[in-house]
C-alpha positions as CSV (number, residue, x, y, z in Angstrom):
1,M,37.3,103.9,-105.2
2,G,39.6,100.9,-105.1
3,S,40.3,101.3,-101.4
4,L,36.5,101.4,-100.7
5,T,36.1,98.2,-102.6
6,S,38.8,96.5,-100.7
7,L,37.3,97.7,-97.4
8,L,33.9,96.2,-98.4
9,A,35.5,93.0,-99.5
10,G,37.3,92.8,-96.2
11,L,34.0,93.3,-94.4
12,V,32.3,90.6,-96.4
13,T,35.1,88.0,-95.9
14,G,35.2,88.9,-92.2
15,E,31.5,88.3,-91.8
16,A,31.9,85.0,-93.8
17,S,34.7,83.8,-91.5
18,A,32.7,84.8,-88.4
19,I,29.7,82.8,-89.6
20,A,32.0,79.8,-90.5
21,K,33.5,79.9,-87.0
22,Q,30.1,80.0,-85.5
23,V,28.8,77.0,-87.6
24,R,32.0,75.1,-86.9
25,G,31.7,75.6,-83.1
26,A,28.0,74.5,-83.2
27,A,28.9,71.5,-85.2
28,I,31.6,70.4,-82.8
29,V,29.3,70.9,-79.7
30,Y,26.4,69.0,-81.3
31,G,28.8,66.4,-82.6
32,V,30.1,65.7,-79.1
33,A,26.5,65.6,-77.8
34,L,25.6,63.2,-80.5
35,V,28.5,60.8,-79.8
36,A,27.6,60.9,-76.1
37,A,24.0,60.2,-76.8
38,L,25.0,57.3,-79.1
39,F,27.2,55.8,-76.3
40,G,24.3,56.3,-73.9
41,F,21.9,54.5,-76.2
42,C,24.3,51.7,-76.8
43,F,24.7,51.2,-73.0
44,L,21.0,51.3,-72.5
45,L,20.6,48.6,-75.2
46,A,23.4,46.6,-73.5
47,A,21.6,47.0,-70.2
48,A,18.3,45.8,-71.7
49,Y,20.1,42.9,-73.2
50,L,21.9,42.0,-70.0
51,W,18.6,42.3,-68.1
52,A,16.8,40.1,-70.5
53,A,19.7,37.6,-70.5
54,K,20.6,37.4,-66.8
55,R,17.9,39.4,-65.0
56,F,20.6,40.4,-62.4
57,G,24.3,41.4,-62.4
58,A,25.9,44.0,-64.6
59,I,22.5,45.7,-65.3
60,E,23.1,48.5,-62.8
61,A,26.5,49.2,-64.3
62,S,25.1,49.4,-67.8
63,L,22.2,51.5,-66.8
64,G,24.6,53.8,-64.9
65,F,26.9,54.2,-67.9
66,G,23.9,54.8,-70.2
67,G,22.4,57.4,-68.0
68,G,25.8,59.0,-67.4
69,F,26.4,59.5,-71.2
70,L,22.9,60.8,-71.7
71,A,23.5,63.3,-68.9
72,V,26.8,64.4,-70.5
73,A,25.0,64.9,-73.8
74,G,22.2,66.9,-72.1
75,L,24.6,69.0,-70.1
76,T,26.7,69.8,-73.2
77,V,23.7,71.0,-75.1
78,I,22.2,72.9,-72.2
79,S,25.5,74.7,-71.5
80,Y,25.9,75.6,-75.2
81,R,22.4,77.0,-75.2
82,L,22.9,79.0,-72.0
83,T,26.0,80.7,-73.3
84,A,24.4,81.4,-76.7
85,K,23.2,84.9,-75.7
86,S,26.6,86.1,-74.5
87,R,28.2,84.7,-77.7
88,S,25.6,86.5,-79.7
89,R,26.3,89.8,-77.9
90,R,30.0,89.5,-78.5
91,R,29.4,88.9,-82.2
92,A,27.1,91.9,-82.4
93,E,29.6,94.1,-80.6
94,K,32.4,93.0,-83.0
95,R,30.1,93.6,-86.0
96,R,29.3,97.1,-84.7
97,T,33.0,97.8,-84.2
98,N,33.9,96.5,-87.7
99,L,31.1,98.6,-89.3
100,A,32.2,101.7,-87.4
101,A,35.8,101.1,-88.5
102,L,34.6,100.6,-92.1
103,G,32.5,103.8,-92.0
104,I,35.5,105.8,-90.6
105,A,37.8,104.3,-93.2
106,A,35.4,105.0,-96.0
107,G,34.9,108.5,-94.9
108,I,38.7,109.1,-94.7
109,A,39.1,107.5,-98.1
110,A,36.4,109.8,-99.6
111,L,37.7,112.9,-97.9
112,P,40.3,113.9,-100.5
113,G,37.8,113.6,-103.3
114,L,35.3,115.7,-101.5
115,L,37.8,118.4,-100.6
116,R,38.8,118.8,-104.3
117,S,35.5,120.2,-105.4
118,R,33.4,123.1,-104.2
119,E,30.3,120.9,-103.8
120,G,32.2,118.4,-101.7
121,T,33.5,121.1,-99.4
122,G,29.9,122.3,-99.0
123,A,28.7,118.8,-98.3
124,L,31.3,118.5,-95.5
125,L,30.4,121.9,-93.9
126,G,26.8,120.9,-93.2
127,P,27.5,117.8,-91.1
128,L,30.4,119.6,-89.5
129,A,28.1,122.5,-88.5
130,A,25.5,120.1,-87.2
131,L,28.2,118.3,-85.1
132,F,29.4,121.6,-83.7
133,A,25.8,122.7,-82.8
134,Y,25.2,119.3,-81.1
135,A,28.3,119.7,-79.0
136,L,27.2,123.2,-77.9
137,Y,23.8,121.9,-77.1
138,R,25.2,119.0,-75.0
139,E,27.5,121.4,-73.2
140,N,24.7,123.8,-72.2
141,F,21.9,121.2,-71.6
142,P,23.4,118.2,-69.8
143,G,20.0,116.4,-70.0
144,D,19.7,113.2,-67.9
145,A,21.4,114.6,-64.8
146,E,18.7,117.2,-64.3
147,K,15.8,114.9,-65.1
148,N,16.9,112.2,-62.6
149,G,17.7,114.7,-59.8
150,D,21.4,113.6,-59.9
151,Q,22.7,117.2,-60.1
152,E,24.2,118.7,-57.0
153,P,22.6,121.8,-55.5
154,S,24.2,125.0,-56.9
155,S,23.9,127.3,-54.0
156,D,24.4,127.1,-50.2
157,A,20.6,127.8,-49.6
158,D,19.8,124.7,-51.8
159,R,22.3,122.6,-49.8
160,R,20.8,123.6,-46.5
161,G,17.1,123.2,-47.5
């Protein structure tokens, strides 16, 4: 039972580190966007000051810098949001892979204990028989190929007609 506990602890710590990595990445991206927005706001304030002070001159430059930093901030957030779905899919796939590995490892860890008793052996024979029956079913009834018309004709008469 100790090996199962260590497997579960590994899963929990793996999930925690994945969440921490996700939060850290989001914090960095939003931090960069915040800094860029602050620079943009500062340049817009400087532009307003210069406009009010001189009415002409460095205003265009300040407005350009302010707009540029705001554009950088917007593009950073937009690109992060656009790639969120693919990152989410990768995390879900990794989680499925980890859970499958955990299930296999837990099954292998529990196998010796089940094989020691008569009840455990009986408990293993049921799913094993179901798996065998399913394999036979899939072999004799391919399923989707016939439904979609993807199966090739089996006789020469079918090929000609």
